[in-house]
C-alpha positions in Angstrom: -89.7 -37.8 -22.9 -89.2 -34.6 -20.4 -85.7 -35.4 -20.1 -85.7 -35.1 -24.1 -87.9 -32.3 -24.4 -85.3 -30.3 -21.7 -82.4 -31.5 -24.1 -84.5 -29.7 -26.8 -85.1 -26.5 -25.2 -81.0 -26.1 -24.3 -80.6 -27.1 -27.7 -83.1 -24.5 -29.1 -81.5 -21.6 -26.3 -77.7 -22.6 -26.9 -78.5 -21.8 -30.9 -79.7 -18.3 -30.5 -77.4 -17.5 -28.0 -74.5 -18.2 -30.2 -76.6 -16.3 -33.2 -76.9 -13.3 -31.3 -73.5 -13.2 -30.2 -71.7 -13.1 -33.4 -74.6 -11.2 -35.3 -76.4 -7.6 -34.2 -79.5 -6.4 -35.0 -77.3 -4.0 -38.0 -76.2 -7.5 -39.5 -72.9 -6.6 -39.0 -70.3 -10.0 -38.0 -69.4 -10.2 -34.6 -66.7 -12.1 -33.8 -64.1 -12.2 -31.1 -61.4 -9.4 -30.9 -63.1 -7.4 -33.3 -64.3 -3.8 -33.7 -67.0 -1.7 -34.9 -66.5 1.2 -36.9 -68.9 3.8 -38.1 -68.7 7.0 -40.4 -71.2 9.9 -40.4 -71.3 13.2 -41.8 -74.3 14.3 -39.7 -75.2 17.7 -41.7 -75.3 19.6 -38.1 -78.3 17.5 -37.3 -79.9 19.2 -39.7 -82.4 16.4 -41.6 -82.3 17.7 -45.5 -86.4 17.2 -45.6 -86.6 19.8 -43.3 -84.4 23.2 -43.5 -84.1 25.1 -40.4 -85.2 21.9 -38.6 -82.3 20.4 -36.0 -83.0 17.0 -34.8 -80.2 15.9 -32.5 -82.6 12.3 -31.1 -82.6 11.4 -35.1 -79.3 11.3 -35.3 -78.3 9.9 -32.1 -80.7 7.0 -33.0 -79.2 6.0 -36.4 -75.7 6.1 -34.6 -76.9 4.2 -31.7 -78.5 1.3 -34.0 -75.1 0.5 -35.4 -73.5 -0.1 -32.3 -70.4 0.8 -33.5 -67.6 0.6 -30.8 -65.8 3.5 -32.4 -67.6 6.4 -34.2 -66.4 9.7 -36.5 -68.7 12.4 -37.3 -68.3 15.4 -39.2 -70.4 18.7 -39.4 -71.0 19.4 -35.5 -72.2 22.3 -34.3 -71.3 23.8 -31.0 -73.0 26.6 -29.7 -74.2 27.8 -33.1 -77.1 30.0 -33.5 -77.9 27.9 -36.5 -78.5 25.1 -34.3 -80.5 26.4 -31.5 -77.5 27.3 -29.6 -77.0 23.4 -28.3 -73.9 21.3 -28.0 -74.3 18.8 -30.5 -71.0 16.9 -29.7 -72.0 16.3 -25.8 -75.7 15.7 -26.7 -75.3 13.2 -29.1 -72.8 11.7 -26.8 -75.4 11.2 -24.1 -77.8 10.5 -26.6 -76.1 7.7 -28.4 -74.5 6.0 -25.0 -70.7 6.7 -25.6 -69.0 7.8 -22.1 -66.0 9.4 -24.2 -66.1 11.9 -26.5 -63.7 14.6 -28.3 -64.8 17.2 -30.1 -62.4 19.3 -32.5 -63.1 22.5 -34.0 -62.4 23.6 -37.6 -63.6 27.0 -37.4 -65.7 29.9 -35.1 -68.9 30.0 -36.9 -72.2 31.7 -35.7 -71.5 33.0 -32.3 -70.3 29.2 -31.7 -67.7 26.2 -33.1 -67.9 23.8 -35.8 -66.0 20.8 -36.8 -65.5 16.8 -36.0 -66.1 14.5 -33.2 -64.8 11.4 -32.3 -67.4 9.3 -29.7 -66.0 6.1 -28.4 -67.5 2.8 -25.9 -63.9 2.9 -24.5 -61.5 5.2 -23.1 -59.8 8.1 -25.1 -56.7 9.3 -24.4 -54.2 11.2 -25.7 -56.4 13.0 -28.0 -54.8 15.8 -30.6 -56.3 18.0 -32.6 -54.8 18.7 -36.2 -55.1 21.7 -38.2 -54.6 20.2 -41.6 -53.1 22.8 -44.7 -54.8 24.6 -47.3 -53.7 25.9 -50.8 -52.7 29.3 -50.5 -54.9 30.7 -53.3 -58.0 28.4 -52.9 -57.6 27.0 -49.9 -61.7 26.6 -48.6 -62.3 26.1 -44.7 -60.2 25.2 -42.3 -60.4 21.0 -42.0 -58.9 19.0 -39.2 -58.0 15.7 -38.5 -59.2 14.8 -35.2 -57.0 11.9 -33.2 -57.5 9.9 -30.0 -55.7 6.8 -28.8 -58.9 3.9 -27.7 -58.0 2.0 -25.2 -59.5 -1.6 -25.3 -60.5 -4.2 -23.0 -57.6 -7.1 -22.3 -54.7 -4.5 -23.1 -54.9 -3.7 -26.8 -54.9 -0.1 -28.1 -55.3 1.7 -31.2 -54.9 5.5 -32.7 -58.8 6.7 -34.6 -58.5 9.4 -36.8 -61.6 11.2 -37.9 -61.5 14.0 -40.6 -63.6 15.7 -42.9 -61.5 16.8 -46.2 -62.1 20.0 -48.3 -64.9 20.0 -50.1 -64.3 22.0 -53.4 -60.9 22.5 -54.0 -58.6 19.3 -54.9 -55.3 21.4 -54.3 -56.3 21.4 -50.2 -57.3 18.0 -50.6 -53.7 16.9 -51.8 -52.7 19.0 -48.7 -54.5 17.5 -46.2 -54.6 13.9 -46.9 -50.6 13.8 -47.3 -50.5 15.8 -44.3 -52.8 12.6 -42.9 -50.8 10.0 -44.1 -47.5 12.2 -42.4 -49.3 12.2 -39.2 -50.3 8.6 -39.2 -46.8 7.7 -40.1 -45.4 9.4 -36.8 -47.1 6.7 -34.4 -46.1 3.0 -33.4 -49.6 2.3 -32.6 -52.4 0.3 -35.3 -54.1 3.5 -36.6 -57.8 3.6 -38.4 -58.9 6.5 -40.0 -62.4 7.7 -40.8 -64.3 10.5 -42.3 -65.5 12.5 -45.4 -63.0 12.6 -47.9 -65.2 14.4 -50.4 -63.4 12.6 -53.3 -64.3 9.0 -55.0 -62.1 6.2 -55.7 -59.7 6.9 -58.3 -58.9 10.3 -57.7 -55.9 11.0 -56.7 -56.4 12.5 -53.2 -57.6 8.4 -52.7 -54.6 6.9 -54.7 -52.5 8.5 -51.9 -54.9 7.5 -48.9 -54.2 4.0 -50.5 -51.1 3.7 -50.8 -50.7 4.4 -46.9 -54.0 2.3 -45.6 -56.0 -0.1 -46.4 -59.6 0.5 -47.2 -62.2 -1.3 -45.8 -64.2 -1.6 -49.3 -63.4 -1.3 -52.7 -65.7 -0.5 -56.1 -67.6 1.1 -52.8 -71.2 1.8 -52.6 -72.5 5.4 -52.6 -72.3 7.5 -49.9 -74.1 10.0 -50.4 -77.2 11.9 -51.6 -77.6 15.6 -53.2 -79.4 17.5 -55.3 -80.0 14.0 -57.9 -75.7 13.4 -57.0 -74.4 10.2 -55.5 -71.2 8.5 -54.6 -68.8 7.0 -52.1 -66.3 9.7 -50.9 -66.6 8.3 -47.0 -64.1 6.0 -46.2 -63.0 3.3 -43.4 -59.3 2.6 -43.4 -56.5 1.8 -41.5 -52.5 0.7 -41.1 -50.6 -1.6 -41.0 -52.0 -4.2 -43.0 -51.0 -7.3 -41.0 -53.0 -5.9 -38.0 -56.5 -5.2 -39.2 -58.9 -7.6 -41.5 -62.2 -6.6 -42.6 -65.2 -8.8 -41.4 -68.0 -6.4 -42.9 -68.6 -3.7 -44.7 -72.3 -1.6 -45.0 -73.4 2.1 -46.2 -77.0 2.1 -44.1 -80.0 3.6 -46.5 -80.9 6.2 -44.5 -81.6 9.6 -46.3 -84.2 11.1 -43.5 -81.1 12.3 -40.9 -78.6 13.7 -43.4 -77.8 13.8 -46.8 -75.0 11.4 -45.9 -75.4 7.8 -45.4 -73.7 5.8 -42.3 -70.4 3.8 -43.1 -70.4 1.1 -40.7 -67.1 -1.2 -40.9 -66.2 -4.4 -38.7 -62.6 -5.2 -37.9 -60.8 -8.4 -36.7 -58.1 -7.1 -34.4 -55.7 -9.6 -35.1 
């Protein structure tokens, strides 16, 4: 009888151990050789319901909960007056638990810097910041592509890119997505790009992206909400096709921390 009870307990332990290895609290499928990728426009850590308030802890908590291996963040303030002269890049990396990070400045702003950020649980090497082109007449703000090589345990590596395209002028967005695709074509490494493209599915911008990359979703759920408007403009995509297989794609419904939702994808490194 005791032996039977012990065997039953062992089976229960094995069952739950197996379950927790395959599914994390954010309900993303975890498999061997898989990586979890996240992109999130954090609105310089200013919650939409609290104008003038900077809440780095709220954003860090959202990021930490998703347990992503690599994260692309947009709208990051570093030492700006509007954000209380704090280094949001370093603070988010520390509070969310990422030992490797890379901030790419898009512009000087309000006494500090404004740009995009890569977080990684693994070693980042060969980090680069590319200024993206903009239309000579209606160019808009300077936009960037930040890249870094992510070195995974076991020897595999891939290039990870974070970007944030022009918000108001399509001509600039078209120039920028073409430049990203050109840069992606220069590497022999598998490449994952993530960010806020400020363009919907079916637009010329996303059509160009789709010719060069494979997005982790189609008919994607909305990724932002602002003044009653919504839509899918934040994407994760990879190339070449035979390297990554999308296992899951989730848009996390969190309206408290930012006006964008976190987008989280699990990819199997084949």
